[in-house]
C-alpha positions in Angstrom: 14.7 -67.9 -33.0 13.0 -64.7 -32.1 14.4 -62.5 -29.3 13.1 -59.5 -27.5 16.1 -57.2 -27.0 17.3 -53.6 -26.7 18.3 -51.5 -29.7 20.4 -48.5 -29.0 19.4 -45.3 -30.7 21.0 -42.6 -28.4 23.9 -40.3 -29.0 27.5 -40.9 -27.9 27.5 -41.1 -24.0 23.7 -40.6 -23.9 22.2 -44.1 -24.4 18.5 -44.5 -25.2 17.0 -47.8 -26.2 14.0 -49.2 -28.0 12.7 -52.6 -26.9 12.3 -54.5 -30.2 11.4 -58.0 -31.4 14.1 -59.3 -33.8 15.5 -62.5 -35.3 18.4 -63.6 -33.1 20.6 -64.1 -36.2 20.4 -60.4 -37.3 22.9 -57.7 -36.2 22.1 -55.7 -33.1 20.9 -52.5 -34.8 19.6 -54.0 -38.1 16.0 -54.7 -39.2 13.5 -55.6 -36.6 10.1 -57.3 -36.6 8.3 -55.0 -34.2 9.0 -52.2 -31.7 7.2 -52.7 -28.4 8.7 -50.1 -26.1 11.4 -47.7 -24.9 14.0 -47.6 -22.1 15.9 -44.6 -20.8 18.6 -45.5 -18.3 19.8 -41.9 -17.8 16.6 -40.7 -16.0 16.5 -41.2 -12.2 14.8 -43.5 -11.6 15.1 -45.3 -15.0 12.2 -44.7 -17.3 10.6 -47.4 -19.5 7.4 -47.7 -21.5 6.2 -51.1 -22.7 3.2 -52.0 -24.8 2.0 -54.9 -22.5 -0.4 -56.4 -25.1 2.3 -56.7 -27.7 4.9 -58.0 -25.2 2.5 -60.7 -23.9 1.6 -61.7 -27.5 5.3 -62.1 -28.5 6.1 -64.0 -25.3 3.1 -66.4 -25.9 4.4 -66.9 -29.5 7.8 -68.1 -28.1 10.0 -65.0 -28.2 12.8 -65.1 -25.7 13.6 -61.8 -23.8 17.3 -61.0 -23.1 18.4 -60.7 -19.5 18.0 -56.9 -19.4 14.6 -56.9 -21.1 13.3 -59.6 -18.7 14.2 -57.3 -15.8 12.3 -54.5 -17.4 9.3 -56.8 -17.9 9.4 -57.8 -14.3 9.4 -54.2 -13.2 6.5 -53.5 -15.6 4.5 -56.5 -14.2 4.5 -58.5 -17.5 6.6 -61.5 -16.3 
């Protein structure tokens, strides 16, 4: 099963995430299929950038977003 989820790349106590498409059986920070955006929770308000075309393509192909990613997609107007 393919999931759209967050991958942490930030330093200690400074989280920064990439929104990635990955197989659900792989580890959280291991190999990914595609990278479709970023998410920065430390900015006020939180900042995110999403490639809408890629996100819609993966959702149409059956990829399931995690709970946090689905909230980001709702804010971006994708879902």
